All heavy atoms as TSV, in Angstrom:
chain	resi	resn	atom	element	x	y	z
A	1	VAL	N	N	104.178	87.050	92.489
A	1	VAL	CA	C	104.787	88.032	91.598
A	1	VAL	C	C	105.875	88.822	92.336
A	1	VAL	O	O	106.945	89.049	91.773
A	1	VAL	CB	C	103.714	88.985	91.035
A	1	VAL	CG1	C	104.344	90.117	90.269
A	1	VAL	CG2	C	102.736	88.243	90.174
A	2	VAL	N	N	105.609	89.238	93.552
A	2	VAL	CA	C	106.590	90.054	94.285
A	2	VAL	C	C	107.914	89.309	94.503
A	2	VAL	O	O	108.980	89.887	94.257
A	2	VAL	CB	C	105.994	90.559	95.621
A	2	VAL	CG1	C	107.045	91.256	96.455
A	2	VAL	CG2	C	104.822	91.492	95.347
A	3	PRO	N	N	107.893	88.035	94.941
A	3	PRO	CA	C	109.180	87.339	95.080
A	3	PRO	C	C	109.941	87.220	93.756
A	3	PRO	O	O	111.175	87.337	93.730
A	3	PRO	CB	C	108.795	85.957	95.610
A	3	PRO	CG	C	107.484	86.152	96.266
A	3	PRO	CD	C	106.800	87.221	95.469
A	4	ALA	N	N	109.222	87.024	92.661
A	4	ALA	CA	C	109.872	86.930	91.348
A	4	ALA	C	C	110.509	88.257	90.967
A	4	ALA	O	O	111.641	88.294	90.461
A	4	ALA	CB	C	108.867	86.493	90.292
A	5	ILE	N	N	109.804	89.351	91.195
A	5	ILE	CA	C	110.345	90.678	90.885
A	5	ILE	C	C	111.603	90.937	91.709
A	5	ILE	O	O	112.614	91.419	91.192
A	5	ILE	CB	C	109.288	91.776	91.123
A	5	ILE	CG1	C	108.201	91.709	90.049
A	5	ILE	CG2	C	109.930	93.166	91.142
A	5	ILE	CD1	C	107.039	92.657	90.282
A	6	LEU	N	N	111.558	90.608	93.000
A	6	LEU	CA	C	112.723	90.819	93.856
A	6	LEU	C	C	113.902	89.946	93.438
A	6	LEU	O	O	115.042	90.416	93.404
A	6	LEU	CB	C	112.362	90.565	95.316
A	6	LEU	CG	C	111.446	91.600	95.953
A	6	LEU	CD1	C	111.047	91.168	97.354
A	6	LEU	CD2	C	112.102	92.964	95.968
A	7	LEU	N	N	113.639	88.701	93.100
A	7	LEU	CA	C	114.710	87.798	92.677
A	7	LEU	C	C	115.362	88.282	91.383
A	7	LEU	O	O	116.594	88.340	91.277
A	7	LEU	CB	C	114.177	86.373	92.498
A	7	LEU	CG	C	115.198	85.344	92.029
A	7	LEU	CD1	C	116.296	85.177	93.071
A	7	LEU	CD2	C	114.514	84.028	91.741
A	8	VAL	N	N	114.547	88.648	90.424
A	8	VAL	CA	C	115.076	89.156	89.152
A	8	VAL	C	C	115.869	90.438	89.382
A	8	VAL	O	O	116.964	90.608	88.849
A	8	VAL	CB	C	113.926	89.402	88.152
A	8	VAL	CG1	C	114.381	90.236	86.975
A	8	VAL	CG2	C	113.352	88.087	87.676
A	9	SER	N	N	115.340	91.338	90.196
A	9	SER	CA	C	115.991	92.628	90.428
A	9	SER	C	C	117.304	92.480	91.174
A	9	SER	O	O	118.294	93.134	90.835
A	9	SER	CB	C	115.045	93.553	91.194
A	9	SER	OG	O	113.880	93.798	90.437
A	10	VAL	N	N	117.337	91.626	92.185
A	10	VAL	CA	C	118.590	91.396	92.920
A	10	VAL	C	C	119.631	90.769	91.997
A	10	VAL	O	O	120.798	91.191	91.971
A	10	VAL	CB	C	118.337	90.509	94.165
A	10	VAL	CG1	C	119.642	89.980	94.738
A	10	VAL	CG2	C	117.574	91.281	95.217
A	11	THR	N	N	119.227	89.779	91.225
A	11	THR	CA	C	120.150	89.116	90.309
A	11	THR	C	C	120.676	90.092	89.264
A	11	THR	O	O	121.879	90.157	88.996
A	11	THR	CB	C	119.467	87.924	89.621
A	11	THR	OG1	O	118.973	87.038	90.619
A	11	THR	CG2	C	120.424	87.191	88.703
A	12	PHE	N	N	119.783	90.865	88.682
A	12	PHE	CA	C	120.176	91.819	87.650
A	12	PHE	C	C	121.100	92.886	88.222
A	12	PHE	O	O	122.092	93.268	87.602
A	12	PHE	CB	C	118.928	92.442	87.022
A	12	PHE	CG	C	119.180	93.160	85.740
A	12	PHE	CD1	C	119.761	92.526	84.664
A	12	PHE	CD2	C	118.815	94.485	85.596
A	12	PHE	CE1	C	119.994	93.198	83.475
A	12	PHE	CE2	C	119.039	95.162	84.412
A	12	PHE	CZ	C	119.628	94.522	83.354
A	13	GLY	N	N	120.784	93.384	89.415
A	13	GLY	CA	C	121.646	94.375	90.057
A	13	GLY	C	C	123.005	93.810	90.397
A	13	GLY	O	O	124.034	94.461	90.214
A	14	PHE	N	N	123.044	92.574	90.893
A	14	PHE	CA	C	124.299	91.929	91.254
A	14	PHE	C	C	125.197	91.723	90.035
A	14	PHE	O	O	126.416	91.854	90.125
A	14	PHE	CB	C	124.016	90.589	91.937
A	14	PHE	CG	C	125.247	89.847	92.343
A	14	PHE	CD1	C	125.991	90.262	93.437
A	14	PHE	CD2	C	125.668	88.739	91.634
A	14	PHE	CE1	C	127.141	89.585	93.814
A	14	PHE	CE2	C	126.806	88.050	92.000
A	14	PHE	CZ	C	127.546	88.479	93.093
A	15	MET	N	N	124.600	91.425	88.907
A	15	MET	CA	C	125.377	91.146	87.700
A	15	MET	C	C	126.077	92.391	87.149
A	15	MET	O	O	126.965	92.270	86.320
A	15	MET	CB	C	124.477	90.544	86.615
A	15	MET	CG	C	123.931	89.178	86.967
A	15	MET	SD	S	125.208	87.978	87.319
A	15	MET	CE	C	125.881	87.748	85.699
A	16	HIS	N	N	125.692	93.584	87.609
A	16	HIS	CA	C	126.359	94.798	87.137
A	16	HIS	C	C	127.703	95.028	87.828
A	16	HIS	O	O	128.445	95.924	87.426
A	16	HIS	CB	C	125.442	96.004	87.299
A	16	HIS	CG	C	124.507	96.156	86.144
A	16	HIS	ND1	N	123.422	95.346	85.949
A	16	HIS	CD2	C	124.516	97.018	85.105
A	16	HIS	CE1	C	122.814	95.696	84.846
A	16	HIS	NE2	N	123.451	96.696	84.300
A	17	GLY	N	N	128.019	94.251	88.851
A	17	GLY	CA	C	129.354	94.253	89.428
A	17	GLY	C	C	129.641	95.327	90.457
A	17	GLY	O	O	130.075	95.023	91.541
A	18	GLN	N	N	129.434	96.562	90.138
A	18	GLN	CA	C	129.715	97.654	91.064
A	18	GLN	C	C	128.488	97.910	91.930
A	18	GLN	O	O	127.363	97.867	91.449
A	18	GLN	CB	C	130.092	98.918	90.311
A	18	GLN	CG	C	131.317	98.751	89.440
A	18	GLN	CD	C	131.503	99.913	88.502
A	18	GLN	OE1	O	130.531	100.511	88.043
A	18	GLN	NE2	N	132.753	100.237	88.204
A	19	TRP	N	N	128.708	98.224	93.202
A	19	TRP	CA	C	127.563	98.377	94.102
A	19	TRP	C	C	126.697	99.574	93.739
A	19	TRP	O	O	125.481	99.509	93.835
A	19	TRP	CB	C	128.024	98.458	95.562
A	19	TRP	CG	C	128.740	99.734	95.904
A	19	TRP	CD1	C	130.073	99.972	95.820
A	19	TRP	CD2	C	128.143	100.945	96.358
A	19	TRP	NE1	N	130.349	101.260	96.192
A	19	TRP	CE2	C	129.183	101.885	96.534
A	19	TRP	CE3	C	126.848	101.337	96.631
A	19	TRP	CZ2	C	128.958	103.172	96.970
A	19	TRP	CZ3	C	126.619	102.633	97.073
A	19	TRP	CH2	C	127.664	103.526	97.235
A	20	ASN	N	N	127.296	100.689	93.291
A	20	ASN	CA	C	126.485	101.853	92.941
A	20	ASN	C	C	125.646	101.600	91.690
A	20	ASN	O	O	124.467	101.966	91.635
A	20	ASN	CB	C	127.347	103.107	92.780
A	20	ASN	CG	C	128.428	102.944	91.745
A	20	ASN	OD1	O	128.744	101.837	91.315
A	20	ASN	ND2	N	129.020	104.053	91.345
A	21	ALA	N	N	126.216	100.959	90.701
A	21	ALA	CA	C	125.447	100.607	89.500
A	21	ALA	C	C	124.435	99.523	89.831
A	21	ALA	O	O	123.323	99.519	89.298
A	21	ALA	CB	C	126.380	100.139	88.395
A	22	GLY	N	N	124.803	98.624	90.726
A	22	GLY	CA	C	123.887	97.560	91.131
A	22	GLY	C	C	122.659	98.090	91.848
A	22	GLY	O	O	121.543	97.601	91.636
A	23	LEU	N	N	122.840	99.093	92.695
A	23	LEU	CA	C	121.692	99.659	93.416
A	23	LEU	C	C	120.727	100.373	92.481
A	23	LEU	O	O	119.512	100.209	92.586
A	23	LEU	CB	C	122.176	100.619	94.502
A	23	LEU	CG	C	122.810	99.982	95.723
A	23	LEU	CD1	C	123.319	101.063	96.682
A	23	LEU	CD2	C	121.832	99.071	96.430
A	24	THR	N	N	121.270	101.168	91.571
A	24	THR	CA	C	120.378	101.868	90.640
A	24	THR	C	C	119.713	100.886	89.677
A	24	THR	O	O	118.547	101.052	89.321
A	24	THR	CB	C	121.134	102.951	89.850
A	24	THR	OG1	O	122.246	102.368	89.178
A	24	THR	CG2	C	121.623	104.053	90.778
A	25	THR	N	N	120.446	99.863	89.271
A	25	THR	CA	C	119.874	98.843	88.396
A	25	THR	C	C	118.794	98.056	89.123
A	25	THR	O	O	117.752	97.749	88.542
A	25	THR	CB	C	120.969	97.893	87.884
A	25	THR	OG1	O	121.958	98.676	87.219
A	25	THR	CG2	C	120.419	96.868	86.929
A	26	PHE	N	N	119.021	97.739	90.384
A	26	PHE	CA	C	118.025	97.059	91.206
A	26	PHE	C	C	116.732	97.875	91.271
A	26	PHE	O	O	115.644	97.356	91.042
A	26	PHE	CB	C	118.579	96.820	92.613
A	26	PHE	CG	C	117.569	96.331	93.598
A	26	PHE	CD1	C	117.144	95.014	93.574
A	26	PHE	CD2	C	117.047	97.188	94.546
A	26	PHE	CE1	C	116.209	94.553	94.485
A	26	PHE	CE2	C	116.109	96.742	95.460
A	26	PHE	CZ	C	115.690	95.416	95.432
A	27	ALA	N	N	116.864	99.164	91.550
A	27	ALA	CA	C	115.687	100.029	91.650
A	27	ALA	C	C	114.955	100.142	90.310
A	27	ALA	O	O	113.726	100.053	90.250
A	27	ALA	CB	C	116.100	101.412	92.141
A	28	LEU	N	N	115.714	100.333	89.242
A	28	LEU	CA	C	115.094	100.422	87.919
A	28	LEU	C	C	114.414	99.115	87.551
A	28	LEU	O	O	113.323	99.113	86.974
A	28	LEU	CB	C	116.130	100.795	86.853
A	28	LEU	CG	C	115.600	100.951	85.431
A	28	LEU	CD1	C	114.589	102.095	85.355
A	28	LEU	CD2	C	116.731	101.168	84.456
A	29	SER	N	N	115.016	98.003	87.894
A	29	SER	CA	C	114.429	96.699	87.595
A	29	SER	C	C	113.093	96.501	88.307
A	29	SER	O	O	112.151	95.967	87.730
A	29	SER	CB	C	115.408	95.593	87.978
A	29	SER	OG	O	114.859	94.327	87.707
A	30	ILE	N	N	113.013	96.950	89.545
A	30	ILE	CA	C	111.743	96.855	90.270
A	30	ILE	C	C	110.669	97.678	89.566
A	30	ILE	O	O	109.536	97.225	89.380
A	30	ILE	CB	C	111.911	97.285	91.735
A	30	ILE	CG1	C	112.686	96.212	92.484
A	30	ILE	CG2	C	110.561	97.532	92.396
A	30	ILE	CD1	C	112.955	96.521	93.927
A	31	VAL	N	N	111.031	98.885	89.149
A	31	VAL	CA	C	110.074	99.745	88.443
A	31	VAL	C	C	109.645	99.113	87.124
A	31	VAL	O	O	108.450	99.062	86.796
A	31	VAL	CB	C	110.678	101.148	88.208
A	31	VAL	CG1	C	109.803	101.976	87.292
A	31	VAL	CG2	C	110.887	101.851	89.535
A	32	LEU	N	N	110.609	98.612	86.348
A	32	LEU	CA	C	110.291	98.036	85.045
A	32	LEU	C	C	109.447	96.765	85.177
A	32	LEU	O	O	108.500	96.560	84.408
A	32	LEU	CB	C	111.570	97.747	84.261
A	32	LEU	CG	C	112.402	98.972	83.873
A	32	LEU	CD1	C	113.677	98.539	83.175
A	32	LEU	CD2	C	111.610	99.931	83.023
A	33	CYS	N	N	109.776	95.927	86.143
A	33	CYS	CA	C	108.970	94.713	86.367
A	33	CYS	C	C	107.561	95.078	86.809
A	33	CYS	O	O	106.580	94.455	86.380
A	33	CYS	CB	C	109.626	93.818	87.412
A	33	CYS	SG	S	111.126	92.999	86.866
A	34	SER	N	N	107.450	96.089	87.652
A	34	SER	CA	C	106.132	96.527	88.112
A	34	SER	C	C	105.316	97.106	86.961
A	34	SER	O	O	104.111	96.865	86.853
A	34	SER	CB	C	106.279	97.564	89.227
A	34	SER	OG	O	106.951	97.006	90.325
A	35	GLN	N	N	105.983	97.858	86.103
A	35	GLN	CA	C	105.294	98.391	84.921
A	35	GLN	C	C	104.755	97.264	84.057
A	35	GLN	O	O	103.653	97.360	83.531
A	35	GLN	CB	C	106.235	99.256	84.082
A	35	GLN	CG	C	106.386	100.645	84.541
A	35	GLN	CD	C	107.212	101.451	83.566
A	35	GLN	OE1	O	108.259	100.992	83.082
A	35	GLN	NE2	N	106.763	102.645	83.265
A	36	ARG	N	N	105.529	96.230	83.902
A	36	ARG	CA	C	105.100	95.080	83.097
A	36	ARG	C	C	103.855	94.439	83.698
A	36	ARG	O	O	102.917	94.079	82.998
A	36	ARG	CB	C	106.244	94.067	82.986
A	36	ARG	CG	C	105.877	92.673	82.510
A	36	ARG	CD	C	105.221	92.682	81.145
A	36	ARG	NE	N	104.860	91.355	80.726
A	36	ARG	CZ	C	103.661	90.792	80.944
A	36	ARG	NH1	N	102.737	91.430	81.597
A	36	ARG	NH2	N	103.408	89.596	80.501
A	37	GLU	N	N	103.839	94.307	85.003
A	37	GLU	CA	C	102.685	93.706	85.670
A	37	GLU	C	C	101.452	94.608	85.587
A	37	GLU	O	O	100.341	94.122	85.419
A	37	GLU	CB	C	103.008	93.396	87.137
A	37	GLU	CG	C	103.927	92.228	87.305
A	37	GLU	CD	C	103.358	90.950	86.712
A	37	GLU	OE1	O	102.178	90.640	86.973
A	37	GLU	OE2	O	104.098	90.274	85.978
A	38	ILE	N	N	101.653	95.904	85.700
A	38	ILE	CA	C	100.527	96.846	85.686
A	38	ILE	C	C	99.943	96.995	84.287
A	38	ILE	O	O	98.724	96.949	84.102
A	38	ILE	CB	C	100.964	98.214	86.244
A	38	ILE	CG1	C	101.264	98.081	87.738
A	38	ILE	CG2	C	99.902	99.278	86.002
A	38	ILE	CD1	C	101.970	99.271	88.339
A	39	THR	N	N	100.816	97.189	83.281
A	39	THR	CA	C	100.330	97.469	81.936
A	39	THR	C	C	100.066	96.212	81.111
A	39	THR	O	O	99.291	96.252	80.170
A	39	THR	CB	C	101.330	98.347	81.157
A	39	THR	OG1	O	102.549	97.616	80.982
A	39	THR	CG2	C	101.602	99.651	81.884
A	40	GLY	N	N	100.752	95.131	81.439
A	40	GLY	CA	C	100.586	93.901	80.669
A	40	GLY	C	C	101.455	93.840	79.423
A	40	GLY	O	O	101.412	92.860	78.688
A	41	THR	N	N	102.240	94.875	79.180
A	41	THR	CA	C	103.146	94.885	78.033
A	41	THR	C	C	104.521	95.374	78.478
A	41	THR	O	O	104.672	95.932	79.567
A	41	THR	CB	C	102.660	95.814	76.901
A	41	THR	OG1	O	102.752	97.170	77.343
A	41	THR	CG2	C	101.247	95.500	76.485
A	42	ILE	N	N	105.509	95.191	77.615
A	42	ILE	CA	C	106.856	95.654	77.928
A	42	ILE	C	C	107.173	96.996	77.279
A	42	ILE	O	O	108.258	97.528	77.470
A	42	ILE	CB	C	107.915	94.615	77.508
A	42	ILE	CG1	C	107.895	94.375	76.003
A	42	ILE	CG2	C	107.724	93.327	78.278
A	42	ILE	CD1	C	109.068	93.552	75.496
A	43	HIS	N	N	106.227	97.575	76.562
A	43	HIS	CA	C	106.504	98.791	75.793
A	43	HIS	C	C	106.893	99.977	76.666
A	43	HIS	O	O	107.851	100.685	76.360
A	43	HIS	CB	C	105.313	99.147	74.911
A	43	HIS	CG	C	105.007	98.065	73.940
A	43	HIS	ND1	N	103.853	97.319	74.016
A	43	HIS	CD2	C	105.708	97.557	72.904
A	43	HIS	CE1	C	103.857	96.417	73.056
A	43	HIS	NE2	N	104.983	96.542	72.366
A	44	SER	N	N	106.187	100.217	77.752
A	44	SER	CA	C	106.540	101.345	78.621
A	44	SER	C	C	107.890	101.102	79.275
A	44	SER	O	O	108.661	102.045	79.486
A	44	SER	CB	C	105.455	101.574	79.675
A	44	SER	OG	O	105.322	100.437	80.509
A	45	GLY	N	N	108.199	99.856	79.595
A	45	GLY	CA	C	109.500	99.530	80.164
A	45	GLY	C	C	110.636	99.770	79.193
A	45	GLY	O	O	111.711	100.237	79.575
A	46	ILE	N	N	110.397	99.452	77.930
A	46	ILE	CA	C	111.410	99.697	76.898
A	46	ILE	C	C	111.680	101.188	76.779
A	46	ILE	O	O	112.833	101.628	76.729
A	46	ILE	CB	C	110.965	99.106	75.546
A	46	ILE	CG1	C	110.993	97.575	75.605
A	46	ILE	CG2	C	111.850	99.626	74.410
A	46	ILE	CD1	C	110.364	96.898	74.406
A	47	ILE	N	N	110.625	101.984	76.762
A	47	ILE	CA	C	110.781	103.440	76.648
A	47	ILE	C	C	111.522	103.997	77.855
A	47	ILE	O	O	112.442	104.808	77.718
A	47	ILE	CB	C	109.411	104.113	76.459
A	47	ILE	CG1	C	108.844	103.728	75.100
A	47	ILE	CG2	C	109.523	105.626	76.597
A	47	ILE	CD1	C	107.395	104.111	74.894
A	48	LEU	N	N	111.152	103.553	79.056
A	48	LEU	CA	C	111.827	104.027	80.255
A	48	LEU	C	C	113.291	103.598	80.270
A	48	LEU	O	O	114.175	104.370	80.670
A	48	LEU	CB	C	111.120	103.524	81.512
A	48	LEU	CG	C	111.673	104.028	82.835
A	48	LEU	CD1	C	111.638	105.546	82.887
A	48	LEU	CD2	C	110.884	103.447	83.983
A	49	HIS	N	N	113.594	102.414	79.812
A	49	HIS	CA	C	114.975	101.935	79.762
A	49	HIS	C	C	115.788	102.758	78.772
A	49	HIS	O	O	116.937	103.124	79.055
A	49	HIS	CB	C	114.998	100.456	79.367
A	49	HIS	CG	C	116.293	99.776	79.623
A	49	HIS	ND1	N	117.353	99.877	78.756
A	49	HIS	CD2	C	116.701	98.995	80.647
A	49	HIS	CE1	C	118.359	99.172	79.245
A	49	HIS	NE2	N	117.999	98.628	80.389
A	50	ILE	N	N	115.211	103.084	77.625
A	50	ILE	CA	C	115.891	103.932	76.643
A	50	ILE	C	C	116.171	105.311	77.234
A	50	ILE	O	O	117.277	105.855	77.089
A	50	ILE	CB	C	115.057	104.052	75.346
A	50	ILE	CG1	C	115.055	102.718	74.597
A	50	ILE	CG2	C	115.569	105.172	74.461
A	50	ILE	CD1	C	114.057	102.658	73.458
A	51	LEU	N	N	115.187	105.885	77.914
A	51	LEU	CA	C	115.382	107.198	78.531
A	51	LEU	C	C	116.451	107.153	79.613
A	51	LEU	O	O	117.279	108.069	79.728
A	51	LEU	CB	C	114.061	107.708	79.110
A	51	LEU	CG	C	112.999	108.098	78.097
A	51	LEU	CD1	C	111.694	108.427	78.798
A	51	LEU	CD2	C	113.466	109.274	77.266
A	52	ASN	N	N	116.464	106.101	80.407
A	52	ASN	CA	C	117.479	105.943	81.453
A	52	ASN	C	C	118.879	105.863	80.841
A	52	ASN	O	O	119.805	106.535	81.302
A	52	ASN	CB	C	117.181	104.693	82.277
A	52	ASN	CG	C	118.198	104.469	83.367
A	52	ASN	OD1	O	118.316	105.276	84.279
A	52	ASN	ND2	N	118.937	103.385	83.276
A	53	ASN	N	N	119.035	105.047	79.803
A	53	ASN	CA	C	120.340	104.917	79.162
A	53	ASN	C	C	120.763	106.210	78.473
A	53	ASN	O	O	121.938	106.573	78.502
A	53	ASN	CB	C	120.333	103.767	78.165
A	53	ASN	CG	C	120.294	102.425	78.851
A	53	ASN	OD1	O	120.391	102.328	80.073
A	53	ASN	ND2	N	120.133	101.371	78.067
A	54	ALA	N	N	119.815	106.899	77.859
A	54	ALA	CA	C	120.133	108.165	77.196
A	54	ALA	C	C	120.579	109.212	78.215
A	54	ALA	O	O	121.538	109.953	77.970
A	54	ALA	CB	C	118.921	108.670	76.413
A	55	LEU	N	N	119.915	109.268	79.348
A	55	LEU	CA	C	120.295	110.208	80.397
A	55	LEU	C	C	121.684	109.878	80.947
A	55	LEU	O	O	122.513	110.771	81.152
A	55	LEU	CB	C	119.264	110.195	81.525
A	55	LEU	CG	C	119.513	111.142	82.681
A	55	LEU	CD1	C	119.498	112.580	82.193
A	55	LEU	CD2	C	118.475	110.933	83.759
A	56	ALA	N	N	121.947	108.606	81.164
A	56	ALA	CA	C	123.268	108.191	81.649
A	56	ALA	C	C	124.351	108.531	80.616
A	56	ALA	O	O	125.429	109.011	80.983
A	56	ALA	CB	C	123.266	106.696	81.960
A	57	PHE	N	N	124.081	108.271	79.354
A	57	PHE	CA	C	125.042	108.596	78.288
A	57	PHE	C	C	125.311	110.095	78.257
A	57	PHE	O	O	126.458	110.527	78.179
A	57	PHE	CB	C	124.520	108.116	76.933
A	57	PHE	CG	C	125.445	108.422	75.806
A	57	PHE	CD1	C	126.501	107.582	75.518
A	57	PHE	CD2	C	125.263	109.562	75.024
A	57	PHE	CE1	C	127.384	107.874	74.473
A	57	PHE	CE2	C	126.127	109.866	73.995
A	57	PHE	CZ	C	127.186	109.023	73.701
A	58	TYR	N	N	124.249	110.882	78.335
A	58	TYR	CA	C	124.396	112.329	78.316
A	58	TYR	C	C	125.239	112.808	79.505
A	58	TYR	O	O	126.141	113.619	79.351
A	58	TYR	CB	C	123.023	113.013	78.326
A	58	TYR	CG	C	123.110	114.512	78.347
A	58	TYR	CD1	C	123.367	115.211	77.180
A	58	TYR	CD2	C	122.967	115.221	79.528
A	58	TYR	CE1	C	123.480	116.598	77.179
A	58	TYR	CE2	C	123.083	116.600	79.549
A	58	TYR	CZ	C	123.337	117.271	78.381
A	58	TYR	OH	O	123.457	118.643	78.386
A	59	ALA	N	N	124.932	112.284	80.684
A	59	ALA	CA	C	125.652	112.696	81.885
A	59	ALA	C	C	127.120	112.298	81.842
A	59	ALA	O	O	127.985	113.046	82.325
A	59	ALA	CB	C	124.987	112.102	83.132
A	60	LEU	N	N	127.419	111.150	81.259
A	60	LEU	CA	C	128.795	110.668	81.235
A	60	LEU	C	C	129.648	111.263	80.116
A	60	LEU	O	O	130.841	111.506	80.296
A	60	LEU	CB	C	128.813	109.152	81.107
A	60	LEU	CG	C	128.416	108.370	82.352
A	60	LEU	CD1	C	128.276	106.880	82.024
A	60	LEU	CD2	C	129.412	108.579	83.453
A	61	TYR	N	N	129.044	111.488	78.947
A	61	TYR	CA	C	129.855	111.824	77.783
A	61	TYR	C	C	129.586	113.192	77.159
A	61	TYR	O	O	130.450	113.702	76.453
A	61	TYR	CB	C	129.677	110.755	76.706
A	61	TYR	CG	C	130.100	109.392	77.172
A	61	TYR	CD1	C	129.162	108.402	77.406
A	61	TYR	CD2	C	131.433	109.120	77.423
A	61	TYR	CE1	C	129.550	107.141	77.845
A	61	TYR	CE2	C	131.839	107.868	77.874
A	61	TYR	CZ	C	130.885	106.895	78.081
A	61	TYR	OH	O	131.277	105.660	78.537
A	62	VAL	N	N	128.420	113.765	77.387
A	62	VAL	CA	C	128.092	115.004	76.704
A	62	VAL	C	C	128.215	116.208	77.639
A	62	VAL	O	O	128.816	117.211	77.278
A	62	VAL	CB	C	126.666	114.938	76.101
A	62	VAL	CG1	C	126.290	116.246	75.443
A	62	VAL	CG2	C	126.570	113.786	75.118
A	63	ALA	N	N	127.676	116.110	78.823
A	63	ALA	CA	C	127.604	117.246	79.741
A	63	ALA	C	C	128.886	117.402	80.554
A	63	ALA	O	O	128.886	117.326	81.759
A	63	ALA	CB	C	126.408	117.089	80.657
A	64	ARG	N	N	129.965	117.638	79.895
A	64	ARG	CA	C	131.236	117.800	80.604
A	64	ARG	C	C	131.691	119.208	80.579
A	64	ARG	O	O	131.637	119.987	79.821
A	64	ARG	CB	C	132.302	116.896	80.006
A	64	ARG	CG	C	132.032	115.476	80.362
A	64	ARG	CD	C	133.181	114.618	79.934
A	64	ARG	NE	N	132.988	113.319	80.572
A	64	ARG	CZ	C	133.974	112.518	80.890
A	64	ARG	NH1	N	135.191	112.868	80.643
A	64	ARG	NH2	N	133.740	111.380	81.442
């Protein structure tokens, strides 16, 4: 499981193109994959991903 999580996370982070976005995406991917393994469902990962995107949207476009 650990090699699969690392492979998916590195690939997903790399696909974001920029190194700063890639690092945060890599870290989030590890957390989300781990949540999937711990809980057995993707529901908590979906909620965390929504919260992450909402926070990023707020920081970029609302809180100026």
